[in-house]
GUFIVEX-873792 format. One record per atom (N, C-alpha, C): residue in three letters; z, x, y. Coordinates in pm, whole numbers, padded with zeros to 5 digits, always signed. Layout:
residues N
ALAZXY
...
END
This chain:
residues 341
MET+01172-01983+04532
MET+01166-01998+04686
MET+01014-01845+04723
ILE+00977-01859+04809
ILE+00855-01760+04842
ILE+00957-01667+04933
THR+00927-01543+04948
THR+00958-01479+05024
THR+00851-01430+05095
ALA+00834-01420+05218
ALA+00764-01409+05328
ALA+00841-01293+05480
ALA+00763-01184+05494
ALA+00760-01104+05635
ALA+00635-01194+05738
VAL+00649-01127+05829
VAL+00572-01103+05941
VAL+00585-00986+06034
VAL+00429-00919+06035
VAL+00466-00778+06104
VAL+00412-00812+06227
GLY+00407-00780+06309
GLY+00388-00807+06461
GLY+00434-00983+06501
ALA+00547-00999+06492
ALA+00626-01119+06467
ALA+00677-01158+06654
ALA+00638-01073+06729
ALA+00734-01057+06842
ALA+00609-01162+06911
GLY+00517-01180+06911
GLY+00370-01214+07010
GLY+00371-01355+06963
TYR+00309-01405+07026
TYR+00254-01559+07030
TYR+00232-01648+06875
LEU+00108-01494+06814
LEU+00100-01587+06711
LEU+00207-01547+06586
GLY+00269-01454+06621
GLY+00399-01406+06528
GLY+00512-01551+06535
GLY+00547-01544+06668
GLY+00600-01671+06702
GLY+00589-01812+06648
GLU+00464-01835+06616
GLU+00407-01984+06561
GLU+00412-01945+06414
LEU+00430-01823+06359
LEU+00388-01817+06215
LEU+00568-01849+06151
LEU+00686-01778+06259
LEU+00766-01822+06211
LEU+00840-01933+06235
ARG+00821-02034+06352
ARG+00813-02160+06375
ARG+00780-02241+06241
ILE+00646-02199+06209
ILE+00618-02288+06044
ILE+00685-02260+05951
LEU+00687-02113+05915
LEU+00753-02056+05788
LEU+00933-02135+05786
LEU+00982-02097+05904
LEU+01100-02127+05911
LEU+01126-02309+05846
GLY+01040-02375+05874
GLY+01068-02515+05876
GLY+00987-02536+05735
HIS+00939-02450+05646
HIS+00858-02469+05535
HIS+00977-02532+05383
PRO+00941-02610+05316
PRO+01078-02630+05203
PRO+01042-02546+05130
ALA+00950-02415+05136
ALA+00948-02343+04967
ALA+00943-02216+05033
VAL+00971-02192+05141
VAL+00941-02035+05202
VAL+01082-01996+05253
ARG+01142-01898+05188
ARG+01227-01845+05312
ARG+01182-01675+05386
VAL+01199-01683+05492
VAL+01144-01573+05593
VAL+01270-01425+05563
VAL+01246-01316+05540
VAL+01335-01232+05497
VAL+01310-01129+05610
ARG+01207-01096+05658
ARG+01166-01031+05763
ARG+01105-01046+05902
ALA+01052-00991+06004
ALA+00979-01011+06109
ALA+01038-00859+06187
THR+00883-00759+06196
THR+00888-00700+06273
THR+00840-00703+06398
SER+00899-00579+06488
SER+00835-00563+06597
SER+00932-00463+06643
GLU+00808-00307+06688
GLU+00838-00190+06719
GLU+00903-00171+06842
ARG+00856-00247+06934
ARG+00909-00285+07042
ARG+01049-00336+07066
LEU+01062-00427+06993
LEU+01200-00505+06996
LEU+01311-00479+06894
ALA+01246-00412+06862
ALA+01353-00397+06708
ALA+01509-00408+06761
GLY+01560-00445+06661
GLY+01735-00466+06660
GLY+01772-00566+06752
ARG+01697-00645+06810
ARG+01697-00748+06924
ARG+01693-00903+06815
ARG+01714-00999+06889
ARG+01725-01141+06800
ARG+01569-01212+06835
VAL+01536-01249+06713
VAL+01409-01312+06773
VAL+01389-01428+06812
ASP+01503-01513+06834
ASP+01485-01626+06919
ASP+01522-01565+07072
GLY+01522-01500+07123
GLY+01526-01399+07247
GLY+01392-01427+07302
ALA+01273-01356+07209
ALA+01159-01365+07180
ALA+01068-01489+07197
HIS+01161-01576+07112
HIS+01056-01722+07082
HIS+01193-01805+07123
PRO+01225-01861+07268
PRO+01397-01951+07281
PRO+01311-02068+07184
ASN+01215-02130+07175
ASN+01211-02218+07063
ASN+01315-02240+06921
LEU+01296-02126+06878
LEU+01380-02114+06747
LEU+01512-02091+06762
ARG+01615-02103+06878
ARG+01702-02094+06894
ARG+01816-02195+06761
GLY+01895-02185+06715
GLY+01974-02283+06629
GLY+01875-02235+06470
HIS+01749-02195+06467
HIS+01682-02214+06340
HIS+01679-02092+06270
THR+01731-01961+06357
THR+01748-01861+06250
THR+01789-01746+06326
GLY+01879-01620+06275
GLY+01935-01544+06312
GLY+01891-01438+06294
LEU+01752-01425+06244
LEU+01713-01288+06240
LEU+01647-01230+06357
THR+01689-01047+06295
THR+01650-00995+06452
THR+01518-00911+06383
PHE+01518-00877+06507
PHE+01341-00791+06468
PHE+01352-00636+06423
ARG+01292-00631+06345
ARG+01331-00454+06241
ARG+01145-00374+06252
PRO+01201-00239+06252
PRO+01069-00182+06236
PRO+01015-00169+06098
MET+00868-00156+06146
MET+00797-00193+05977
MET+00813-00102+05831
SER+00884+00058+05899
SER+00963+00110+05828
SER+01067+00068+05721
GLU+01120-00038+05768
GLU+01200-00121+05701
GLU+01159-00244+05612
LEU+01005-00266+05591
LEU+00979-00351+05510
LEU+00974-00325+05349
ASP+01048-00387+05306
ASP+01045-00429+05138
ASP+00943-00478+05098
HIS+00956-00548+04964
HIS+00848-00587+04900
HIS+00880-00798+04931
TYR+00800-00874+04908
TYR+00770-00970+04936
TYR+00669-01057+04845
ASP+00694-01163+04856
ASP+00581-01251+04792
ASP+00443-01272+04876
VAL+00493-01285+05018
VAL+00355-01300+05111
VAL+00395-01202+05223
LEU+00287-01151+05315
LEU+00312-01047+05395
LEU+00204-01103+05474
PHE+00265-01122+05630
PHE+00168-01187+05715
PHE+00165-01098+05856
LEU+00055-01055+05871
LEU-00016-00959+05970
LEU-00061-01006+06103
ALA+00054-01028+06209
ALA-00035-01039+06314
ALA+00004-01001+06416
SER-00066-00829+06359
SER-00080-00750+06497
SER-00228-00712+06518
ARG-00248-00653+06642
ARG-00355-00658+06691
ARG-00470-00597+06632
HIS-00553-00701+06703
HIS-00736-00631+06683
HIS-00724-00468+06691
ARG-00754-00369+06633
ARG-00777-00284+06613
ARG-00725-00180+06557
GLU-00562-00235+06536
GLU-00462-00164+06526
GLU-00439-00199+06395
THR-00473-00319+06362
THR-00428-00385+06183
THR-00494-00258+06118
MET-00660-00225+06114
MET-00675-00173+06035
MET-00626-00037+05964
ARG-00560+00016+06074
ARG-00476+00143+06083
ARG-00345+00119+06004
VAL-00312-00020+06032
VAL-00142+00016+05951
VAL-00149-00042+05794
LEU-00276-00166+05824
LEU-00297-00204+05640
LEU-00249-00178+05513
PRO-00369-00025+05501
PRO-00408+00054+05375
PRO-00213+00051+05310
GLY-00144+00123+05455
GLY+00002+00134+05403
GLY+00076+00110+05381
LEU+00066-00101+05405
LEU+00109-00228+05332
LEU+00113-00307+05269
LEU-00040-00279+05228
LEU-00089-00328+05102
LEU+00029-00356+04974
GLY+00114-00254+04959
GLY+00220-00259+04840
GLY+00322-00320+04863
HIS+00350-00410+04959
HIS+00444-00456+04975
HIS+00489-00637+04970
ALA+00369-00620+04938
ALA+00360-00764+04890
ALA+00256-00829+04784
ASP+00243-00945+04707
ASP+00183-00961+04595
ASP+00073-01012+04718
VAL+00079-01108+04842
VAL-00052-01147+04885
VAL-00042-01096+05069
VAL-00144-01099+05096
VAL-00147-01004+05217
VAL-00217-01108+05325
VAL-00175-01183+05440
VAL-00229-01269+05523
VAL-00262-01153+05640
ASP-00407-01130+05682
ASP-00412-01056+05778
ASP-00504-01170+05941
LEU-00423-01206+06063
LEU-00464-01266+06134
LEU-00511-01194+06218
SER-00552-01080+06236
SER-00628-01016+06295
SER-00760-01035+06272
GLY-00804-00945+06363
GLY-01006-00962+06366
GLY-01043-00828+06271
ASP-00979-00771+06219
ASP-01038-00617+06160
ASP-01065-00686+06007
PHE-01035-00763+06000
PHE-01123-00763+05792
PHE-01190-00901+05799
ARG-01204-00969+05936
ARG-01331-01099+05927
ARG-01469-01050+05888
LEU-01525-00923+05899
LEU-01641-00910+05949
LEU-01699-00800+05801
ALA-01783-00821+05706
ALA-01808-00763+05642
ALA-01912-00632+05648
ASP-01958-00605+05746
ASP-02066-00494+05781
ASP-01984-00449+05900
PRO-01941-00295+05847
PRO-01889-00232+05943
PRO-01943-00192+06056
GLU-02057-00202+06061
GLU-02190-00128+06219
GLU-02099-00290+06316
LEU-02172-00392+06211
LEU-02120-00503+06308
LEU-02009-00542+06338
TYR-01917-00483+06272
TYR-01760-00496+06341
TYR-01731-00396+06472
HIS-01859-00230+06474
HIS-01839-00155+06591
HIS-01862-00230+06671
ARG-02005-00301+06693
ARG-02076-00375+06733
ARG-01980-00493+06858
HIS-01911-00504+06789
HIS-01812-00642+06843
HIS-01685-00598+06887
TYR-01638-00502+06865
TYR-01503-00446+06886
TYR-01479-00349+06945
GLY-01627-00227+06939
GLY-01647-00124+07014
GLY-01566+00007+06960
VAL-01522+00001+06860
VAL-01454+00120+06764
VAL-01516+00131+06596
GLU-01514+00230+06559
GLU-01534+00219+06400
GLU-01413+00184+06315
HIS-01455+00153+06243
HIS-01364+00076+06127
HIS-01293+00189+06061
THR-01173+00206+06090
THR-01092+00293+05985
THR-01033+00262+05826
ALA-01118+00171+05789
ALA-01030+00169+05658
ALA-01197+00083+05600
PRO-01330+00074+05600
PRO-01409+00013+05580
PRO-01467-00002+05400
GLY-01366+00046+05350
GLY-01340+00044+05196
GLY-01260-00065+05190
LEU-01231-00150+05273
LEU-01198-00247+05245
LEU-01210-00406+05302
LEU-01314-00336+05420
LEU-01399-00473+05439
LEU-01445-00533+05291
GLY-01489-00679+05312
GLY-01532-00724+05191
GLY-01443-00747+05073
THR-01316-00717+05082
THR-01230-00750+04960
THR-01126-00843+05011
PHE-01145-00902+05148
PHE-01023-01011+05175
PHE-01177-01144+05137
THR-01049-01257+05105
THR-01129-01369+05089
THR-01087-01474+05223
THR-01193-01512+05284
THR-01210-01561+05430
THR-01113-01682+05431
GLY-01018-01709+05509
GLY-00893-01775+05474
GLY-00933-01929+05608
LEU-01077-01998+05557
LEU-01089-02145+05568
LEU-01120-02237+05449
PRO-00990-02294+05430
PRO-01010-02379+05301
PRO-01103-02468+05273
GLU-01146-02505+05410
GLU-01245-02616+05373
GLU-01421-02579+05334
ARG-01365-02405+05336
ARG-01501-02342+05250
ARG-01487-02304+05142
TYR-01349-02216+05124
TYR-01350-02154+04976
TYR-01169-02147+04963
ARG-01179-02305+04935
ARG-01060-02370+04859
ARG-01034-02308+04728
ASP-01125-02255+04630
ASP-01159-02250+04486
ASP-01109-02123+04525
ARG-01147-02035+04586
ARG-01124-01876+04596
ARG-00987-01826+04649
LEU-00938-01930+04745
LEU-00799-01883+04767
LEU-00696-01910+04657
ARG-00750-02028+04582
ARG-00615-02001+04478
ARG-00577-01899+04414
THR-00648-01793+04379
THR-00656-01658+04298
THR-00626-01529+04426
ALA-00674-01573+04541
ALA-00628-01464+04653
ALA-00530-01415+04698
ASP-00535-01251+04663
ASP-00394-01217+04677
ASP-00476-01069+04848
ARG-00570-01071+04920
ARG-00617-01063+05033
ARG-00684-01135+05111
ILE-00636-01195+05241
ILE-00648-01319+05280
ILE-00645-01296+05436
SER-00832-01301+05495
SER-00830-01264+05648
SER-00839-01385+05682
VAL-00742-01446+05771
VAL-00811-01584+05841
VAL-00861-01556+06018
PRO-00951-01680+05970
PRO-01099-01658+06066
PRO-01029-01636+06229
GLY-01087-01659+06329
GLY-01031-01639+06495
GLY-01040-01799+06517
CYS-00979-01804+06619
CYS-01021-01965+06628
CYS-01111-02035+06712
MET-01180-01991+06778
MET-01347-02018+06817
MET-01392-02027+06748
ALA-01387-01915+06629
ALA-01464-01913+06513
ALA-01460-02040+06429
THR-01317-02045+06362
THR-01272-02184+06306
THR-01343-02301+06350
ALA-01321-02307+06494
ALA-01373-02446+06533
ALA-01497-02453+06521
GLY-01575-02323+06563
GLY-01733-02306+06566
GLY-01757-02360+06408
VAL-01713-02288+06301
VAL-01754-02309+06166
VAL-01738-02428+06139
LEU-01631-02506+06141
LEU-01613-02640+06083
LEU-01697-02745+06157
ALA-01762-02735+06351
ALA-01834-02826+06368
ALA-02003-02792+06343
LEU-01985-02665+06292
LEU-02103-02687+06245
LEU-02181-02666+06077
ALA-02096-02608+06005
ALA-02097-02631+05841
ALA-02167-02774+05828
PRO-02131-02859+05812
PRO-02176-02971+05770
PRO-02368-02938+05810
LEU-02368-03011+05885
LEU-02531-03015+05918
LEU-02604-02865+05904
ALA-02550-02760+05898
ALA-02608-02567+05817
ALA-02627-02623+05683
GLU-02500-02636+05591
GLU-02516-02709+05462
GLU-02639-02796+05420
ALA-02657-02896+05482
ALA-02724-02998+05483
ALA-02887-02957+05482
GLY-02889-02809+05559
GLY-03014-02780+05645
GLY-03094-02918+05761
LEU-02986-02950+05811
LEU-03039-03067+05909
LEU-03066-02983+06110
VAL-03042-02841+06079
VAL-03036-02763+06214
VAL-03143-02696+06207
GLU-03235-02640+06307
GLU-03342-02575+06298
GLU-03318-02469+06437
GLY-03333-02319+06438
GLY-03372-02265+06522
GLY-03241-02220+06567
GLU-03197-02140+06735
GLU-03086-02068+06739
GLU-02968-02147+06808
VAL-02819-02134+06801
VAL-02750-02265+06789
VAL-02698-02202+06962
ALA-02627-02253+07033
ALA-02572-02186+07131
ALA-02429-02287+07141
VAL-02331-02183+07134
VAL-02181-02239+07151
VAL-02142-02180+07294
ASP-02040-02272+07303
ASP-01983-02267+07453
ASP-01844-02290+07415
ALA-01771-02187+07426
ALA-01579-02229+07368
ALA-01520-02210+07526
ARG-01469-02304+07476
ARG-01342-02262+07583
ARG-01196-02243+07540
THR-01088-02201+07596
THR-00986-02152+07575
THR-00891-02122+07650
GLY-00722-02181+07609
GLY-00649-02177+07675
GLY-00571-02003+07712
SER-00487-01953+07764
SER-00435-01838+07803
SER-00383-01790+07696
SER-00309-01870+07565
SER-00223-01821+07482
SER-00319-01769+07387
GLY-00450-01749+07400
GLY-00555-01676+07308
GLY-00544-01537+07336
SER-00500-01480+07478
SER-00470-01378+07494
SER-00410-01310+07447
GLY-00280-01369+07434
GLY-00126-01299+07333
GLY-00074-01281+07494
ALA+00058-01233+07398
ALA+00174-01211+07466
ALA+00170-01115+07560
SER+00081-01025+07554
SER+00098-00892+07622
SER-00048-00890+07696
ALA-00109-00977+07724
ALA-00272-00938+07761
ALA-00199-00911+07924
GLY-00332-00850+07986
GLY-00301-00794+08139
GLY-00342-00877+08207
PRO-00360-00764+08327
PRO-00341-00862+08487
PRO-00419-00986+08502
GLU-00521-00923+08434
GLU-00675-01076+08458
GLU-00595-01209+08435
ASN-00430-01249+08319
ASN-00422-01318+08276
ASN-00265-01387+08346
LEU-00210-01307+08483
LEU-00119-01295+08547
LEU-00137-01464+08599
HIS-00072-01530+08613
HIS-00027-01687+08679
HIS-00151-01685+08862
ALA-00100-01611+08859
ALA-00179-01617+09016
ALA-00338-01603+09010
GLU-00397-01516+08932
GLU-00510-01500+08879
GLU-00597-01621+08800
ARG-00516-01677+08719
ARG-00589-01761+08593
ARG-00529-01882+08688
SER-00429-01921+08724
SER-00468-02055+08750
SER-00542-02127+08807
GLY-00643-02234+08776
GLY-00702-02279+08887
GLY-00863-02215+08878
ALA-00857-02139+08769
ALA-00990-02062+08747
ALA-01062-02113+08588
PHE-01193-02117+08596
PHE-01282-02119+08501
PHE-01353-01995+08488
ARG-01268-01914+08420
ARG-01311-01753+08416
ARG-01457-01758+08274
VAL-01556-01689+08303
VAL-01662-01681+08209
VAL-01632-01551+08169
PHE-01533-01516+08058
PHE-01479-01363+08050
PHE-01599-01308+07921
ALA-01664-01370+07845
ALA-01725-01333+07748
ALA-01882-01391+07796
PRO-01999-01400+07876
PRO-02086-01461+07907
PRO-02183-01447+07794
LEU-02205-01311+07689
LEU-02279-01289+07621
LEU-02195-01270+07486
GLY-02243-01269+07380
GLY-02186-01191+07292
GLY-02033-01171+07243
HIS-01993-01264+07262
HIS-01804-01300+07207
HIS-01851-01279+07031
ARG-01695-01169+07027
ARG-01710-01150+06902
ARG-01675-01226+06765
HIS-01645-01354+06849
HIS-01676-01478+06751
HIS-01813-01507+06674
GLU-01907-01455+06768
GLU-02036-01534+06743
GLU-02092-01456+06632
ALA-02030-01363+06585
ALA-02051-01279+06454
ALA-02016-01344+06303
GLU-01866-01392+06355
GLU-01770-01479+06251
GLU-01925-01595+06197
ILE-01925-01675+06307
ILE-01974-01848+06303
ILE-02118-01798+06224
ALA-02168-01713+06278
ALA-02338-01663+06197
ALA-02288-01636+06070
GLN-02203-01538+06028
GLN-02173-01453+05899
GLN-02160-01622+05826
GLU-02074-01678+05852
GLU-02066-01810+05790
GLU-02115-01927+05765
THR-02201-01965+05860
THR-02305-02071+05893
THR-02467-02013+05820
GLY-02468-01877+05810
GLY-02668-01809+05810
GLY-02722-01865+05955
LEU-02650-01941+06072
LEU-02728-01984+06166
LEU-02751-01833+06296
ALA-02841-01849+06316
ALA-02828-01744+06464
ALA-02787-01786+06587
VAL-02691-01741+06631
VAL-02621-01805+06694
VAL-02549-01728+06823
ARG-02551-01747+06968
ARG-02502-01754+07058
ARG-02419-01772+07134
MET-02350-01693+07139
MET-02213-01794+07231
MET-02133-01731+07359
THR-02058-01826+07455
THR-02010-01773+07590
THR-01908-01833+07538
ALA-01788-01760+07582
ALA-01647-01813+07554
ALA-01563-01822+07750
THR-01525-01923+07755
THR-01495-01950+07919
THR-01337-01984+07859
GLY-01278-01867+07977
GLY-01087-01919+08009
GLY-01054-02046+08130
VAL-00989-02147+08037
VAL-01003-02267+08162
VAL-00799-02262+08158
GLU-00760-02348+08236
GLU-00643-02315+08314
GLU-00515-02451+08195
ALA-00545-02412+08100
ALA-00458-02489+07974
ALA-00372-02373+07857
VAL-00242-02370+07828
VAL-00196-02261+07769
VAL-00211-02280+07593
ARG-00244-02379+07534
ARG-00310-02400+07416
ARG-00447-02483+07391
GLY-00523-02411+07313
GLY-00602-02516+07295
GLY-00734-02438+07301
VAL-00830-02502+07203
VAL-00988-02438+07194
VAL-01089-02535+07194
GLN-01199-02587+07247
GLN-01274-02655+07274
GLN-01423-02603+07241
VAL-01517-02627+07143
VAL-01650-02553+07156
VAL-01716-02680+07156
LEU-01839-02630+07194
LEU-01978-02718+07232
LEU-02089-02661+07205
CYS-02132-02677+07048
CYS-02241-02623+07003
CYS-02369-02751+06985
ARG-02484-02615+07097
ARG-02570-02772+07078
ARG-02697-02695+06995
VAL-02799-02780+06915
VAL-02838-02728+06823
VAL-02970-02803+06859
ARG-03065-02796+06807
ARG-03147-02855+06746
ARG-03227-02876+06614
LEU-03205-03052+06637
LEU-03212-03132+06494
LEU-03342-03159+06415
ALA-03302-03106+06285
ALA-03471-03089+06235
ALA-03556-03250+06258
GLU-03655-03236+06219
GLU-03775-03380+06237
GLU-03704-03458+06156
GLY-03675-03618+06228
GLY-03642-03715+06189
GLY-03499-03741+06190
VAL-03390-03626+06203
VAL-03273-03651+06153
VAL-03200-03744+06266
ALA-03104-03830+06233
ALA-03073-03963+06347
ALA-02941-03948+06356
GLU-02869-03994+06426
GLU-02742-04016+06418
GLU-02648-04065+06355
SER-02701-04181+06288
SER-02678-04213+06122
SER-02650-04121+06052
THR-02759-03988+05993
THR-02772-03956+05902
THR-02651-03807+05948
VAL-02648-03739+06075
VAL-02564-03656+06150
VAL-02403-03721+06074
ARG-02376-03845+06126
ARG-02243-03902+06085
ARG-02193-03892+05970
ALA-02287-03947+05895
ALA-02289-03958+05752
ALA-02253-03795+05665
ALA-02331-03685+05718
ALA-02323-03527+05691
ALA-02151-03557+05740
TYR-02131-03588+05799
TYR-01950-03539+05901
TYR-01854-03594+05788
ARG-01869-03724+05775
ARG-01783-03810+05662
ARG-01816-03776+05508
ASP-01916-03730+05516
ASP-01919-03685+05350
ASP-01871-03512+05356
ARG-01873-03447+05396
ARG-01823-03329+05426
ARG-01676-03297+05414
TYR-01621-03392+05520
TYR-01513-03400+05583
TYR-01415-03493+05463
ARG-01439-03565+05427
ARG-01388-03703+05369
ARG-01253-03675+05276
ASP-01271-03542+05237
ASP-01132-03557+05178
ASP-01026-03422+05224
GLU-01099-03385+05335
GLU-00999-03296+05379
GLU-00873-03297+05500
PRO-00750-03265+05423
PRO-00649-03324+05529
PRO-00632-03271+05641
PHE-00679-03156+05720
PHE-00685-03137+05853
PHE-00816-03130+05932
VAL-00887-03181+05885
VAL-01027-03229+06002
VAL-01050-03379+05962
ARG-01061-03410+06089
ARG-01085-03532+06149
ARG-01218-03569+06214
VAL-01292-03665+06183
VAL-01431-03673+06240
VAL-01375-03779+06358
VAL-01401-03732+06493
VAL-01372-03837+06622
VAL-01516-03859+06677
ALA-01599-03921+06691
ALA-01700-03929+06763
ALA-01737-04056+06817
GLU-01644-04138+06924
GLU-01641-04307+06910
GLU-01747-04333+07003
ARG-01770-04446+07024
ARG-01821-04476+07177
ARG-01746-04555+07305
ARG-01657-04552+07280
ARG-01562-04619+07400
ARG-01425-04519+07371
GLY-01320-04535+07466
GLY-01208-04466+07512
GLY-01239-04373+07550
LEU-01043-04299+07586
LEU-01041-04213+07659
LEU-01036-04105+07598
TYR-01055-04059+07469
TYR-01071-03963+07362
TYR-01177-03986+07217
ARG-01314-03993+07277
ARG-01393-04063+07263
ARG-01466-03911+07135
LEU-01465-03796+07223
LEU-01498-03692+07126
LEU-01379-03601+07077
PRO-01360-03478+07031
PRO-01227-03374+07046
PRO-01217-03340+07151
GLU-01054-03347+07133
GLU-00981-03283+07293
GLU-00857-03218+07195
PRO-00833-03088+07292
PRO-00735-02980+07237
PRO-00612-03061+07295
LYS-00627-03136+07406
LYS-00501-03178+07482
LYS-00353-03240+07349
ILE-00424-03318+07241
ILE-00359-03410+07180
ILE-00337-03345+07047
LEU-00377-03209+07037
LEU-00348-03144+06900
LEU-00251-03060+06923
ALA-00249-02990+07042
ALA-00082-02910+07075
ALA-00023-02938+06955
GLY+00006-02788+06860
GLY+00117-02809+06770
GLY+00105-02855+06629
SER-00019-02878+06647
SER-00065-02995+06497
SER-00172-02864+06414
ASN-00205-02902+06291
ASN-00298-02839+06231
ASN-00408-02884+06211
PHE-00471-02981+06264
PHE-00591-03052+06289
PHE-00677-03008+06351
CYS-00789-02964+06295
CYS-00895-02970+06366
CYS-01001-03116+06376
ASP-01045-03133+06513
ASP-01108-03267+06545
ASP-01264-03201+06517
VAL-01355-03329+06464
VAL-01498-03299+06503
VAL-01544-03391+06550
GLY-01662-03382+06639
GLY-01742-03473+06662
GLY-01880-03436+06723
PHE-01928-03545+06750
PHE-02114-03523+06793
PHE-02149-03620+06895
ALA-02277-03603+06931
ALA-02341-03675+07029
ALA-02538-03627+06952
VAL-02580-03731+07023
VAL-02714-03717+06920
VAL-02841-03735+07022
ASP-02933-03690+07035
ASP-03016-03755+07161
ASP-03145-03724+07095
GLY-03143-03891+06992
GLY-03274-03915+06943
GLY-03296-03859+06810
PRO-03386-03940+06768
PRO-03435-03848+06576
PRO-03472-03705+06623
GLY-03434-03605+06567
GLY-03523-03489+06561
GLY-03484-03403+06703
GLY-03398-03482+06794
GLY-03414-03380+06934
GLY-03275-03326+06914
GLU-03203-03333+07068
GLU-03072-03198+07038
GLU-02971-03270+06995
GLY-02890-03199+06944
GLY-02746-03242+06863
GLY-02615-03195+06960
LEU-02524-03241+07000
LEU-02440-03169+07106
LEU-02308-03228+06979
LEU-02282-03056+06906
LEU-02159-03075+06773
LEU-02052-03033+06885
VAL-01918-03091+06858
VAL-01784-03042+06937
VAL-01692-03036+06874
ALA-01598-02936+06836
ALA-01489-02875+06795
ALA-01334-02868+06906
ALA-01235-02930+06813
ALA-01140-02879+06925
ALA-01000-02845+06823
LEU-00892-02779+06851
LEU-00810-02742+06787
LEU-00704-02658+06843
ASP-00569-02654+06796
ASP-00479-02570+06889
ASP-00495-02412+06826
ASN-00529-02303+06893
ASN-00554-02240+06876
ASN-00448-02110+06816
LEU-00338-02138+06812
LEU-00219-02077+06719
LEU-00180-02165+06626
VAL-00222-02289+06562
VAL-00192-02358+06470
VAL-00321-02323+06377
LYS-00461-02432+06400
LYS-00504-02409+06303
LYS-00603-02307+06343
GLY-00559-02267+06418
GLY-00698-02143+06482
GLY-00616-02002+06442
GLY-00537-02040+06368
GLY-00409-01896+06354
GLY-00326-01923+06249
ALA-00174-01953+06227
ALA-00058-01965+06182
ALA-00065-02063+06100
GLY-00117-02198+06135
GLY-00084-02261+06072
GLY-00247-02299+05974
ASN-00322-02243+05998
ASN-00429-02179+05899
ASN-00357-02123+05799
ALA-00338-02014+05812
ALA-00255-01887+05743
ALA-00188-01940+05650
MET-00090-02053+05693
MET+00020-02147+05597
MET-00105-02214+05511
GLN-00133-02317+05521
GLN-00260-02361+05482
GLN-00288-02319+05353
CYS-00394-02181+05359
CYS-00436-02097+05279
CYS-00289-02036+05158
VAL-00147-02041+05255
VAL-00063-01979+05145
VAL+00004-02066+05049
ASN-00001-02242+05072
ASN+00003-02304+04998
ASN-00099-02332+04926
ILE-00236-02328+04902
ILE-00319-02300+04805
ILE-00311-02212+04724
ARG-00271-02077+04760
ARG-00262-01979+04692
ARG-00136-01955+04598
PHE-00016-02046+04638
PHE+00110-02069+04552
PHE+00115-02191+04482
GLY+00022-02248+04490
GLY-00015-02430+04384
GLY+00054-02499+04471
LEU+00140-02479+04613
LEU+00183-02584+04639
LEU+00114-02713+04768
PRO+00211-02798+04744
PRO+00117-02929+04849
PRO+00011-02839+04985
GLU-00083-02880+04999
GLU-00157-02817+05074
GLU-00111-02830+05270
THR-00046-02979+05266
THR-00008-02977+05402
THR+00169-02971+05401
ASP+00223-02907+05313
ASP+00348-02874+05316
ASP+00383-02774+05462
GLY+00476-02823+05549
GLY+00507-02707+05614
GLY+00409-02723+05753
LEU+00357-02882+05774
LEU+00200-02848+05855
LEU+00213-03014+05857
GLU+00309-03099+05867
GLU+00309-03224+05895
GLU+00313-03240+06049
PHE+00320-03169+06138
PHE+00358-03196+06307
PHE+00201-03288+06321
ALA+00207-03384+06391
ALA+00100-03455+06432
ALA+00021-03416+06534
GLY+00116-03401+06671
GLY+00071-03321+06778
GLY+00148-03442+06878
LEU+00117-03441+07035
LEU+00129-03477+07091
LEU+00070-03597+07203
HIS+00128-03686+07218
HIS+00038-03773+07344
HIS+00135-03826+07383
PRO+00182-03841+07508
PRO+00051-03754+07617
PRO+00158-03631+07597
SER+00084-03545+07641
SER+00156-03397+07661
SER+00159-03309+07773
END
């Protein structure tokens, strides 16, 4: 049995990690930390876990040693605590943004603060199985990409790798309110969020840097908050190389993702769900990708959708850990989503 602990377990992402871990056939959750809720029951913060665990939140000072330690703490905070936590586990999986970018200057530009552990940047394997599966088999430090970055990279990668895209890419991302976390500010009160389509990052969202780093493309990104709790959808507008037709794009996607257990190509000509739709992915670890093409060598619209807390976070982390410990990649991640929801 793999022993696991979750740091920052009181938030939405921590709760999703616990939900997945508690249902995993080869994992035993030993510790869930929260400084604010220390001593209180885990199922008080995560009522969906009632009857599934008797754990109580404990402070980080009570951490022991585990096979795997998941960090679901906040951006800018994780880099301060992580150096002191590395000795508490054989494998450390970080779900914050603090170790996703290899360049400390790039981190400063997108997060607004100096990195306090720059020597650790570049020591983490990117937690994206579709690109780094072989490295993940032996990785002891894993950094899970951001939710919108994961969707953007999976949408763009097949065409970028095949040299089918030219020039700058425009990424339009939409996300539900859970992406702001359980302790989000007044801008995420129901009275302010309900009915709104808020462009909260008109230019330069931090996931822009992740997508550019992973694909090698010039990327410009806009992010909008929409009236949904879960879900991310990204629309990537690209200029296709000369002579590239829809059939070439479809073949690139099918060839790239044919053997991937959690990426599905969705580009239908009829039906309600012709292109990727986050509504039907809630709770699942799938990322659906699709496309529309405006003639050979014209414009392409690449679309991806996922649940921001699962394939965009906790599920992706679990998939990486399955690979790292030689387990079936789909263990604990079999839920197919809901329809209708």
